[in-house]
N, C-alpha and C positions, 0 to 999 in steps of 0.2 A: 616639566612635570613628568614623572615616570608613570606609565600606565601599568596597573596591576591586573593581570589576567588570570583567570582560573585555568586549570589544566585543560578542561573541556573546551573553553573558548579558544585557547591557543591551538588545540587540535583542529577546530573549525577554521580558524584563520589559515593554518598551514594547508588545509584541504583547498580552500579558496585560492591561495597562492599557487598551488600545484595546478589546479584547473586553468588558471590564467596563463601559465607557462606553456600549455599545450599549443600545438600549431595545427589548425586554427584554435583560438581560445574556446574552451568548453562553453562558456556562457553565451558567446556570440553564436555558436553553432546551435545551441538550444533555442535561442531567440529566432533564428532563421527557420528552424524546424517547426516551431509553433506558428510562425507567420505562414509558412507553407500549408500547414494543417488547417489554418483558419481561412485560407483562400487568398492570401496576399502573396502570390507567386512571383510578383515583380519587385520584390523588396531589394534585390541586388542588381537591378537593371539601372546602373548609373548612367546618367546623361540621357535617359529616354524621356522624351517630351510627353506631356500628358495629352497632347492633341492626337497622338497615335492610339489606336485601339489596343487595349491590353486584355486579350481574352483569358479566361480562367477555366481550366478544365481540372477540377479538383477531384481526381480519382483517389488521391492519397487518403483524404478524410473518409471517404466511403469504404475503402479497403480496410482501414484501421477499425472503423466502427463495426464492419462485418466480422473481422477477426475477433474483436472483443466480445461481440454478441455470441459468436460460436463457442468461444472459450467459457463463457459464463451462462450458457443456456440451461444448465442444471444447478440446483442449489448446492452450496458447499456444506458438507456434513461430515460426520465422523462417528465411529461406533467402537466401543470397547467391548472386548469379550474375555471371559475367564478361560484359563487353561482347563479344558475338560478331559484331558487324557490321563488324569491321575485319580486314584481312589483314595479319598480322604474324607474327613468329617466336615471339612470347610467348604464343600462345593456350593451349598446354598448361599453361604456368606460371600463367596467369590462371585457368584452370579448377581447377587444383590449389589455388590460393590461395582461391578461392571455396568449394571443398569443405572446406578446413581451417577457414575462417571460419564456415561453417555448422555444422560439428561443434562448434567452440568455443562458439558461441552457444547451441546446444541443450544442451550440457553445463552451461553457466552457468545456463540456465533450470531445468534439472533439479536442479542443486545448491542453488539458492535456493528450490526448491519454488514456482515461479512460479504454479502453479494455486492453491495454498493462499493465497499472498500476495494474489493477485487477488481471491479470495473475501473475505478479511479487509478489503481496501481497499474493495471494493464495499459491504460491510456498514457500515463506518464512514461512507462517503459517504452511504449511504441513510438512516442514522439521525441522524448528527450534522451532515451537510451538509459534511463536511470529511474529507480523507484525506491522509496523508503517508507517504512512504517515505524512508529514509535509506540511501544507498549510499556506500561509502567504498572507497578503494584502500589496501590494506595492502602497503607496499613490502617488508616483511620476510618475508612468507609465501612458502614454497617449494612451489608447487602440484604439482610433479612429484618432490619429494624430491631425492635425489642423482642421479636419472637424467638430468636436464637442468639446466644452470646458469641457470635462469630464476627470477627473483624477482618477486614482486608478484602480487596477486590482488584482484579486485573482490569486496567482501563486502556483505552486506545486514544491516542491524540492524532 
């Protein structure tokens, strides 16, 4: 029976195959990194009897947590500003547009909980060396309900 794959699935499988061809294999390295982070520092000690003491000095976890807390100590935000170096009749409209854009951006960051997402991404990057985020546009979502006839919203998975 022939397997029918979509293009996206085939790309995913190609990426997994590439990662498995690395030396050492990517997924094995990530597993070891997470075990070290979680305190299982004796994962690769083959042949070591359990009757011997296995001390754990987990400075890696504390260092990564300190690094992440230092990086995310202030909230993520953004601000839009109008170009104010020109003389025209649209200056008030440009300032209003900038304020609306700034508020929309801040609402978006608050809705997706950007601070928590940033912490999770930094943890993944610190331990596995990789991070990813998937954003999508939902054209059927009505962000304002029946109040405004606007459809569509950016969502985070």
